[in-house]
Each structure stands twice: as structure tokens, then as C-alpha cells.
N, C-alpha and C positions, 0 to 999 in steps of 0.2 A: 504494500500500500504506500502511496506517495505521501510523504510527510512535508507539510509546508515549512518553509524556512522561518526560523525564529530570530528575533532581533533582541539585543540587550538594550533595554531602556534604562539608562543610568539616572539616578535621582538627581545628580548634579546637572543634568541636561535640562531639567524642568524647574529647578529651584536652587537658590543660593543659600548656603549655610542652613541646612535642615537641622531640626532639633534631634531627630532620630536618624542616624546614618545607616542603620542596618535594616534590611538588606540594601546594599549599595546599588543594586540593579534588579530588574525584573526581566525574565525571558518571555517575550510576547510575540504574537504575530505582528506583521507590519501595520495592519489596520488597527489593532489594539494599541500599538506603540504611538500611533498618531491620534488616538481618541482623546479629545479635549476634556470630556466628562471624566474619563479615567485619570487624566492629569490632575484635575481638580480634587478628586478623591485621594490620590496619592499625596498631593500637597497637604491636605487636611491631616492625613495620618502622620506624615513625616514632620509636620510643623506642630502637631498636637493642637491644631486650631479647629475646634468643633463648633464655632459660633454660628455656622449656617445649619447645623444639624440639631435634631431634637429626638426624643424618645417617641416611637410611633404609638398611636392610639389603638391601632389594630394591625393585623397582618396585611390587611388591604393596603396600608400605607407603604409597606415594603414592596408588594407586588406592583403598585403604581410606579414606583421608582424603576423596577425592572422593565416595565412596559414603556416608560419614557426614555430608556437608554441610559439612565443614571445608575449610580452604584451606592447602595446602602453600606453602612459600616457595621461590623460585628465586633463587639467587645472593644471598640475604639482602636483596633489594630488590624483587622482584616477587611479588605474590600471584597464585597460579594457581588457576583454576577449571576445571571440566569441564562444558560446557553444549552440548547438542545434538550429542553425539558428537564434540566438538571441544575440545581443550585451549586455554585462553585465559589471558592475563595482564592484569592491571589496570594501566592508566595513567590519567593525568589525564582524558582524554577518554572513558574507559569501557573496556570489555573489548575486547581485540584478539586475533586468532588468533595462536597461538604458533608461530613457524617451527621446523621440525624441523632444527635444526643439530646438529652433533656434540656440542656442550656439553650439550645437553638429555639425552643418554644417559649422562652422567657423574653417578653418584649423589652425588658430593662437592658438586655444585652445588645440591643440594636439601636442604630442611629439613622434617621432619615432626614432629608432636606426638602 
């Protein structure tokens, strides 16, 4: 099967002097590496600036973000996307399937904008 080429998106390319420097890069597809909504979410996480985010009132708020192409945050450190009918979180090596643990169902662990 053909694997799409991945690009390293370095945090230093989208912001100066981040508060959190790890991970220093994310391995993404070229379309994700150019996604401005993802850049905004990465900036919030790496600068610890959640002023545009709030705790959702219901899970509908989270799925509205997925539908609009934006990214909710989980536990103020993971960016979450919804791709191919699967919820995924971003780590340094790319998108990973999000395990359905009890914590996922606590709205207090989520931030939406």
C-alpha cells in the first residue's frame, strides 16, 4: 500500500519562544502541516494560552468543532481530530487512535472554542 509522505512541522516554524518545547516537531501530512486551524491549536498548547477555549457544555460542542474543521483540546495537552470515523490525538509521530477510557467521557477534560 502506498504511504503518503510525511512532513516534520517544527514548533519553531509557527511560533517564537514557546512555553513548552517538547515535542519539538510533529510528523504530519503536507495538508495537515499547512492547516491554519491546527497551527492555532498547536500555538495554544505550546504557549499554554487557553483564553479562547472553555469547558464544553455537552459532547455536541466537541463534535461541532470536528464538523467545522477545528480541533478541541484534551487535558490541555492533546489536540484531537476526527478522521475516518475515528477520534485521534496528535503526538510527535503523527495522529494516533484515541483509546476510549473513562476520562474521555468527563467533559472537564476537554476544551472547546
